[in-house]
N, C-alpha and C positions, 0 to 999 in steps of 0.2 A: 616736416620737422621731426627730428629724432626724439624718441621718448627719453625722459631723464634716466640716468643710470640708477639701478636699484640701490637703496640705502645700504651702506656697508654694515654688516652685522658685527657687533662687538662680541668676541668670544667670552670676554669677562662677564658681560651682561647675560649671555646665554647660560653661563655656569651659575650665576646668581639666581636666575629664574628657575633653573632646574633644582637648585638647592632649596629655594623657597617652596617649590611644589612638593619636594620630598619631605621637608619639615612639616608642611601642612598635612600631608598624608600620614606622616608619623603620628601627629597629634590626633588625627581622626581614628587611626587604627588603635592607638593607645587608649582612647576614650572607650572603645569597644572592648578591647582585651582586658583592661583592668576591671571590667564589670562582670567578667566570667566568674561564677561563684568559686571561691577558693576550695570548697569541699567537692569540686568536680575536677580532680587532677587529670582524669583521662582527656577531657577537653583541653586543658591547659597544655598537656604534652603534645596533643595533635596540633594545636596552634603553634607551639614552639618549633615543630618540625617543618613548618611551611618555609621559613627562611631564617637567616641569622638575625635580621632586623626584628622580626616578630619575637624571636627568642629573647633578644635583649630587652624588648619592651616588657615582656612577662616577668623577666628576672630583675627588672629595674626597681628603683626606689618607689616609683609611683604606685605600683601594684601593692607593695607592702604598706605604704601609707594609707591606701584606701582600706586595707584589711589589717588593722593593727593587732589583731588577735588571731592566733592560728585556729583553723577550723577543726571541728570534730570529724575525724575520718571514720570512726567506728568506736566500738567498746570491747573490752575483754570480759568475756562471760565465764565465770568459774563453774565448771562441772565438778562432780565428786572425784573424777579420775583425770582431770586435766583442765585446760583453758582453751576456749575458742575465741578467735577474733571475728566479731560480727560487724560487717561494714554498715555504715550509715551514709556512705557516699559512693562514688565510682571507684574508690581505691580498693584494690585487692592485694593483700600482702602475699609474698611468695609462699609462705607457710602460714595458713590460717588456723591450724590445729596444733596445740602444744600438749600432747598426751603426757601425763605424768608430771606436769608442772602446774603450780598454783600462782596466780597473779597477786603480787603484793602492792604494786604501785605502778603508775604510768604518768610520766611528766616530762616536758621538754623533749618530746619526740622519741623517748625510750621507755622500755617496760622492764620492771624488776620482777623476776620469777623465782619461786622457791619450789624445789622438787617435792612432789607429794609424799615421798618416802619419809620426809621429816615428821609426818604425823604419826608414824609407827616406830621409827628408829632414828633418833637424833644423830647417831654416828654416821648416817648416810645423808645428812643434810647438805644441800648444795644451792648456791645462788648464781643466777646469770642475769646480765643486762642485755636486752634484746632490742634491736632497732627493726621494727616491722617493715620499714620502707626499703632499707638496704639488706635486710635479713642478717645483719652482722650480730654475732653473739660474743660476749665476753664473760668468762667465768671469774667469780670472786673467791677469795680465801674464805674459809668458814669462820664466822665469828663465834665467840664463846657466849652463846645466848641460851637461856633455858627454853625447853619446849613450851609451845603454846603462848606463854605470857610475854610476847614481844611483837612489835610491828616495825616496819621500815618504810622510809621515804627516799625517793630518788630525785636528784635535780642536777641540772647543768651548772658548771662553774667556769665556763669560758668567759674571760674578761671582755666586757662590753657587748656580750651577746644579747640580742633582743628576744631570744627564745622563740622565734617564729619558725626556724628551720634548723634546729640543733642537729648536727651530724658529726659524730666521731670525736668531739672535743672532750675535755676532762669533765668528770662528774663526781658527786658525793652520794653516798648512801648513809642515811642517818637511822640507826637502829635504836629503838627505845624499848626498855623492858622494866619490869618491876619484880622485886624479890619478895618473898614472904616475910612474916614477922621475924624480927631479929632479937627481940628482948621480951620481957614480961609484959610490956605495954602493947605488944603487937605492932610495933613500928616496922615499916618496910621501907625499902629504898627504890627509887626510880632512877634508872641509869640510861645514859646515852652513849652509844658506840658509833664512831664516825669512820667510814671507809673513804679514802681518797684514791681515785684512779691514778693520779699523778705519783703518789707515793706507793701505791700497790699494797697497802696494809691498813689494818684497823687501828685507830688511835686508842690511847688510854681512855677509859670511860669517865664521863662527868656524872655526878650523882647529886640527888636531892633527897632528903629524908622527909617522909610524910607518914601520917598515921592512917592505917586502913585495917580492916578486919576481913578475914576470909578471902573471897574472890573479888571483894569490892575494889581492890587496887589493881586488878589484872588489866594489862593493856589489851584493848580489843583489836583484833586484826581486821580492821576496815580502813578504807582509803582516807588518809588524813588531809590536811589542808596546808598550802603554802600561802601565807599572807605577809606581804612585806618581806622582811628578812628573818622570818621565823617559820618553823614547822610545828604543826599542832596535831596531837593524837588524843583520842578520847578513850575512856575506860568502859569496860563492861560492868553494868550495875554500879556506876560510880557517881561521885558528885563533882569530879574535877576533870580538867583538861591538862595534858602535858604540853608545855611550850619549850621548844629548843631554839634559842636565839643564835643564829649563825654568826652574827658579828661578834657578840660577846662570848660565844661558845659556852653558854650557860643554860642550864635546865631549871625550869620553875613550873609552878602549877597555877591554874586559874579555876575558880569556882564556877560551876554551872548554876543557873537559877534553880532554887530548891523545888519548884513545881515540876521540874523535868528530871529529877533524880531517878536513874534507872530507865529512862525512856530511850527509844530508838531514835538517835539523832545523828545527823551527818554534818560534820564541820565544813565550812565553806568560806570563801571571801565575799563579803557583802559588797554592794554596788559602789560604796565609797571607799573601798580598800581597807576595811577593818575586818576583824574576825567575826564570823557569824555562824549560825547553824540553822538547819532545816529539820522539821519534824512534822508528823501528822497528829492532830489532836481533834477528836470529835468530827471526823470526816472533813477536816480543814487542813490545808497545807500552811504551816506557820513558819515565817522567816524572822529570825531574831539576829541582833547584832550588838556588839559591845559599844557602849557610849559613855562619854565622860559626864559625870554628874556634878553636883555641888561639892565644894571643897576638894576638887580634883579626884573624887572617888569615881572609879570605873565600874559601871554596872551593865545590865542587859536591858534591851528594849525591843519590843515586838515591832517589826518594820512593816510587815504585810501579812494578810490572811487571804487565802484563795479557797473558796468553797469547792470541794471535790465532787459533791453529790450530783452536780449538774454537768461535770466534765468527764467523769469516768462512768463505765457501765455499772448497772445495778449489780451488787454482789450475788453470785450464784452459791447459796449456802450449801446446796447439795454437793456441788463440786468441792467446796472447801472441806467438807467433812470427809471426802474421799482421798485427800492428799496424804502423802506418807508422813511418818512421824518426824522426819527431818525438815519438813517445810512448815513455816509459820503461817497459819491460816487467818490470823487477825489482820488481814490487809485492809486498806492500803498502808504502805509505809515507804519511807524514802530509802533507796538503796545506793544512789550515786548522785553526785553533783558535778557538772562540767563548768568549772570556774571560768569566768571571762566571757562566756557566751550565754549565760543565764539559762541553762537547761538543767532540769532536775528529772531524775529517773525515779519512777514510783512502781513498786511491785503490787499487783492486785491478784486476786484469785482468778482473774481473767487473763493474766499475762503481764508483760512489762510495758509501761507507758512512759513517754517523755512529755514534759510540760515546759514550754517556752515561756519564761516569766514575763518577758516584755509584751507578749501578745496574748498570753493565756491559751495559746494553741496547744492542743493535745494530739499526740500521735501514738498509735499502738506499734511497738517495736516487734513483738512476736509472742509466741506462746511459751514464754519463760515463766515457770511456776516455782522456781527455786530461789531461796534467799542466800545462796552461797557466796555471791559476790558479783558486782558489776563495777568496772573501772573504765571511764571514758578515755579514749586515745585521741589526743589533739596534736596536730602538726600540719605544716605545709608539706605537700608531696611534690617536689620539683627536683628529683635526684639527677635528671639527665640534662638540665638546662645549662649548667656550667660547661659540660663537655660539648654541647651543641654550639656554643658561642665561640669555639676556637677556630 
C-alpha cells in the first residue's frame, strides 16, 4: 500500500509562522536592549551596529519610554583657565578640554560657554553654544551686559521636543543682570536679555525694580534652575531669587527663607515639579521647596534632611588649612544639582562627591578641591542611530 502523499504546505502559513517567530524574537531582543543603561552609549552604539532591526529597537519609542529622563553623561568642571568635560559614563566627547572658556550653563544637550578673557577685558567677551556629542559650535552676538553681575541660562525651544536628545534645533539664551543703585534710595534694576537662535539677535530687555544695597543684588554666576516654564537665578549675599517666566516674558523676584540669607544654596526642581533649593547646614544636606500655605500664600518648607557625617569622609583639617586662598575650606557645600535624576554634587576638602537622593548612595568623583564651578551634562548619546537605520 502506497504511503499517503505528504501534506501540502501552505506558503501563506509559512510566512505567518516566520513573521510570528520574528515578532517574538523582536520582543525578546527589545526586552534586553531597552534595559541597557542609557548612560552607557558605547554599548548602545555597538548593539545598534549589529543590524538594522536592533538599531530600530534602540531608537524606538520603547527605549525612551523606559528612560523618560536623559542620563548624566558627565559634568563640566571649571578650572581657572578653562573648562574640562569629566565623563561619568562611557561617553567621551571629541574635545573634552575647553581652554580659555568658562561654563555658564548646560541644558537640553548643549553647553553655554563664555571666554575667560571676559574676566579681564569686557571688550573681548564672546559666547558660544557647544554640543559635546556632535562637537558643533555656534557663536552668539555679544550682549550689552555689565562685567561680573550677570548670569545666563540655555534651553531648547523646538516645538514638541521631549528634550531627551536635542540636536541642532532652535534655542534661547536668557541673560539676567542687575545694575547698581540708580537714585538716593539705592534702588537697582534687575534685567533680562533674551537671545533667540531663530532670530539671531538679543531682544529688548525686560526689567523689574527692586531695592538692594551694595553687592546684595549682584546676580551670582552659578547654575540656575529650569522649573516648569520659568528660569530661576540666585544672588550672591541676597535675600531673593530672580524668576523669568518664559510664557509671560516677565521678570519677578521671590524671597528666600530669612534663615538662609547669604547662604551657599543651589536652586533645583523639587521631586513634585516645584522650585526648591539644596544647602548644607550643620553637616546635614537640607532640601527645601516652595509650598502653598493658608490664604493662598506661598512659602518654603523643608522636605528632607540627610546627615552627611556618616556618608562623607571625616574632614582633614590639616589639608583644609593648606588650600590656596581661592578655595573655600568650610566644606562640605553643594556645588551642583542634576535635576530629574536626583543627584547632588558636594564639595569637601577630600574632593568632589555625588549623592543619589533616592538611595543615599555616595560616590567620590575625584580629587577636585576647587569651588569654581561644576555643571552636570545630561543627554542621550545616540548620534549615529538615524543614519544606521537607512
